[in-house]
C-alpha positions in Angstrom: 114.2 97.9 117.0 111.0 97.9 119.0 108.1 100.9 118.2 108.5 102.8 121.4 112.3 103.2 119.8 111.3 103.9 116.3 108.7 106.8 117.7 111.3 108.2 120.1 114.1 108.2 117.5 111.7 110.5 115.1 109.4 112.4 118.0 110.7 115.6 117.6 110.5 115.6 113.8 106.8 114.1 113.8 105.8 116.8 116.2 107.2 119.4 113.9 105.1 117.6 111.2 102.1 117.5 113.0 102.3 121.2 113.9 102.6 122.0 110.1 99.6 119.5 109.4 97.1 121.6 111.6 98.6 124.9 110.7 98.5 124.1 107.0 95.0 122.7 107.2 93.3 125.8 108.2 91.2 128.2 105.7 88.8 130.6 106.3 85.8 128.2 105.3 84.7 127.1 108.6 83.6 123.9 107.7 86.9 122.8 105.8 88.6 123.1 109.6 85.8 121.3 111.4 85.8 118.6 109.1 89.5 118.4 108.5 90.8 118.7 112.5 88.1 115.7 113.0 89.9 113.7 110.7 93.5 114.7 111.0 93.0 114.7 114.9 91.0 111.3 114.8 95.1 109.5 115.4 96.1 107.1 113.2 99.6 105.4 112.9 101.3 108.5 110.7 103.0 105.7 109.2 103.9 107.3 105.7 105.1 110.5 107.2 106.9 108.5 109.2 108.4 106.9 106.7 109.6 110.2 104.9 111.0 111.2 107.9 113.3 108.1 108.7 114.3 107.8 104.4 115.6 111.4 105.1 117.5 111.3 108.2 118.7 107.7 107.5 121.1 109.2 104.9 121.9 112.1 107.0 119.4 114.7 106.2 120.1 118.1 108.1 117.3 120.3 106.4 113.7 120.9 107.0 112.0 120.1 103.5 111.2 116.6 105.0 108.8 118.0 107.1 106.9 119.7 105.0 107.1 116.4 102.5 106.0 114.3 105.2 102.8 116.6 105.8 102.2 116.4 102.2 102.3 112.4 102.2 99.6 113.1 105.2 97.4 115.3 103.4 97.2 113.1 100.3 96.5 109.5 102.5 93.9 111.6 104.4 91.9 113.1 101.6 92.0 109.2 100.2 90.3 108.1 103.4 87.5 110.4 103.2 86.9 109.6 99.5 87.1 105.9 100.4 84.8 106.4 103.3 82.1 107.9 100.9 82.7 104.9 98.5 82.6 102.2 100.6 79.5 103.9 102.7 81.9 103.3 106.1 80.8 104.8 109.2 82.9 103.8 111.6 87.2 104.4 111.6 89.4 104.3 114.1 87.0 103.8 116.8 84.4 106.8 116.1 81.7 107.8 113.2 83.8 108.3 109.8 83.6 112.0 108.8 81.0 111.4 105.9 78.5 109.9 108.7 79.2 112.9 111.0 79.2 115.5 108.4 77.7 114.1 105.2 79.0 112.7 101.6 79.0 115.8 100.1 81.2 117.8 102.6 83.6 114.9 102.9 84.1 114.2 99.4 84.9 118.2 99.0 87.4 118.3 102.3 88.9 115.3 100.6 89.3 117.3 97.7 90.6 120.4 99.7 93.5 118.5 101.2 94.4 117.4 97.9 94.8 120.4 96.5 96.7 121.9 99.8 99.0 119.0 99.3 100.2 120.1 95.7 100.3 123.9 97.0 103.2 122.3 99.3 104.8 120.5 96.6 105.1 123.8 94.6 106.7 125.2 98.0 109.2 122.8 97.8 110.5 123.8 94.4 111.5 120.7 93.0 110.5 119.4 89.7 111.1 115.6 91.2 108.9 116.0 93.7 105.9 116.9 91.9 106.7 114.4 89.0 106.6 111.8 91.6 103.8 112.9 93.5 101.5 113.7 90.7 102.2 110.1 89.2 101.5 108.9 92.4 97.8 110.3 93.1 97.2 109.5 89.7 98.3 105.6 90.2 96.0 106.0 93.3 92.9 107.1 91.5 93.8 104.2 89.1 93.4 101.7 92.2 90.0 103.5 93.7 88.3 102.6 90.4 90.4 99.3 89.9 89.2 98.2 93.4 85.8 99.2 92.4 85.4 97.2 89.4 86.4 94.4 91.6 83.4 94.9 94.5 81.0 92.2 94.7 83.3 90.3 91.9 83.6 86.7 93.1 86.0 85.8 90.0 88.7 88.5 91.7 91.9 86.4 92.1 95.2 87.1 93.8 97.0 88.6 91.1 93.8 91.1 90.9 94.3 91.6 94.7 97.7 92.6 94.2 97.2 94.9 91.4 94.7 96.8 93.5 96.9 96.7 96.4 100.0 98.6 94.4 98.0 101.5 93.6 96.0 102.1 96.2 98.5 101.4 98.8 102.0 100.7 98.2 102.6 103.4 95.4 102.2 106.2 98.4 104.8 104.1 100.9 107.2 104.3 98.2 106.6 107.7 97.1 107.1 108.8 100.9 110.7 106.6 101.0 111.8 107.5 97.6 111.2 111.4 97.9 112.9 111.0 101.8 116.4 109.4 100.2 115.9 112.1 97.2 115.5 115.1 99.4 118.9 114.1 101.0 121.0 113.7 98.0 120.9 109.8 97.4 121.6 108.9 93.7 119.3 107.0 91.3 120.4 103.5 92.9 119.7 104.4 96.3 116.5 106.0 95.4 115.2 103.3 93.5 116.0 100.9 96.7 114.1 103.0 98.8 111.3 102.7 96.3 111.4 99.4 96.5 111.8 99.4 100.2 108.5 101.4 100.0 106.5 99.5 97.4 107.5 95.9 99.3 106.2 97.6 102.7 103.2 98.7 101.2 102.1 95.4 100.2 102.9 93.8 103.6 101.2 96.6 105.7 97.8 96.2 103.4 97.9 92.4 103.4 98.4 92.5 106.8 95.8 94.9 107.6 93.3 92.6 105.9 94.1 89.6 107.7 92.9 92.0 110.7 89.6 92.3 109.0 89.2 88.7 109.6 91.4 88.0 112.9 91.5 91.2 114.9 89.8 92.9 117.7 86.8 95.1 116.7 87.7 97.2 119.7 91.2 97.5 119.0 90.8 98.2 115.0 88.2 100.6 115.7 86.1 99.3 113.1 83.7 96.3 112.6 85.4 92.9 111.7 84.3 91.9 108.4 83.8 95.1 107.0 85.4 94.0 104.0 83.1 91.4 103.3 80.0 93.6 103.8 81.4 95.9 101.2 81.7 92.7 98.7 85.5 93.2 98.6 87.3 89.8 98.2 90.7 90.0 100.3 93.6 87.9 100.2 92.2 85.4 103.1 88.9 85.0 101.4 90.5 84.7 97.6 92.7 81.9 99.1 89.7 80.4 100.6 87.6 80.2 97.5 90.8 78.7 95.9 91.2 76.0 97.9 87.6 75.3 99.2 85.4 72.3 98.0 83.1 73.3 95.0 79.8 73.3 97.3 81.7 75.8 99.9 83.2 77.7 97.0 80.2 78.2 95.2 78.6 79.5 98.8 81.4 82.1 99.2 81.3 83.5 95.6 77.7 84.3 96.5 78.4 85.6 99.9 80.8 88.3 97.9 78.3 88.9 95.0 75.7 89.7 97.6 77.8 91.2 100.3 76.5 88.9 103.0 77.6 90.2 106.2 75.4 87.5 107.9 78.0 85.0 105.8 80.7 86.0 108.1 80.9 83.0 110.1 80.9 80.8 107.3 83.6 82.7 105.6 85.3 82.2 108.7 85.0 78.2 108.8 86.3 78.1 105.1 89.3 80.4 105.7 90.2 78.5 109.0 90.0 75.1 107.2 91.9 76.3 104.2 94.8 78.0 106.2 93.9 81.4 104.5 95.5 83.3 107.3 98.1 81.7 107.9 98.6 81.8 104.1 98.4 85.6 103.8 100.4 86.0 106.8 103.2 84.1 105.2 102.6 86.2 102.0 102.9 89.3 104.1 106.1 88.3 105.8 107.6 87.6 102.3 106.9 91.0 101.1 108.3 92.6 104.5 111.3 90.6 104.0 111.6 91.7 100.7 111.7 95.7 102.2 114.2 95.1 104.7 116.4 93.3 101.8 115.9 96.4 99.8 118.0 98.5 102.9 121.0 97.0 102.0 122.1 99.3 99.9 121.7 101.8 102.5 124.6 102.8 105.1 123.7 101.4 108.7 122.6 103.7 111.0 119.7 104.0 113.6 116.9 105.6 111.1 117.9 102.2 108.9 117.2 100.2 111.9 114.2 102.0 112.4 113.1 101.4 108.7 113.5 97.7 109.3 111.9 97.8 112.4 108.7 99.5 110.6 108.4 96.3 108.3 108.3 94.0 111.1 105.8 96.5 112.8 103.5 96.3 109.6 103.2 92.3 110.3 102.8 92.8 114.0 100.5 95.2 114.8 96.7 94.7 116.6 95.5 97.7 114.6 
């Protein structure tokens, strides 16, 4: 199922989710409204709330709580973006200035905190201890992932296993919560929820690895950010990790020094090593393996258009240009 068909299938739900996000973003503190609207209106794929909607619909859910749950997931994700851009000192996201570049670091951190707390207010309204527990655990794991990634910044010895541990916490756990809880709302049993959790985890890995490939192989205008940003921030992602592991000793030493220094000017050397080692192809193959695992996890669900859409989203994670 292609992206146009998937988006058409959930268009009414996603319109309602976006309306809810804007309504619950409101505050009597004007800066929260300004900065919050700035980041939320920047666009983005809305992948995580879409997963919540599609997981619930795949199981025949007919209520409206999935809209609130989808908004919660997006608020949590958006708050992490605000915090990430401050930590990474980023100045460009989705083709325009980051919130911290436009409003300052302090405002971005504090509005990120507001969005976290707004998400938890919405959780309480759902009156589900399961939802609260899963999302409380998930946000804690995301925070661990942020700190874990910080420990690996400018660390030339970051290996594939360490990289995947960061992805698990920073990205995959929120995908998994989005899909698992969509199934929970629909009254799915423990085995079915586990299948949706596994789907979300595998999809999160595939999505992030594909994203990291785009940082070396994408188009800056399409991506809406500068190529090589990860390198400039001293982050060794899978293409570079693979190249460092498979290059000749002198090239490996040079690549490690580039990581230590966060040397953006070394981007050309890194690209040459990545090409020589087939590191983009390797990374794409790893991402494809996770996408395949995500699709396999859906076998436990009954066939439906929404299930087909979830499978389509797994393929989209690999084929997207931004």
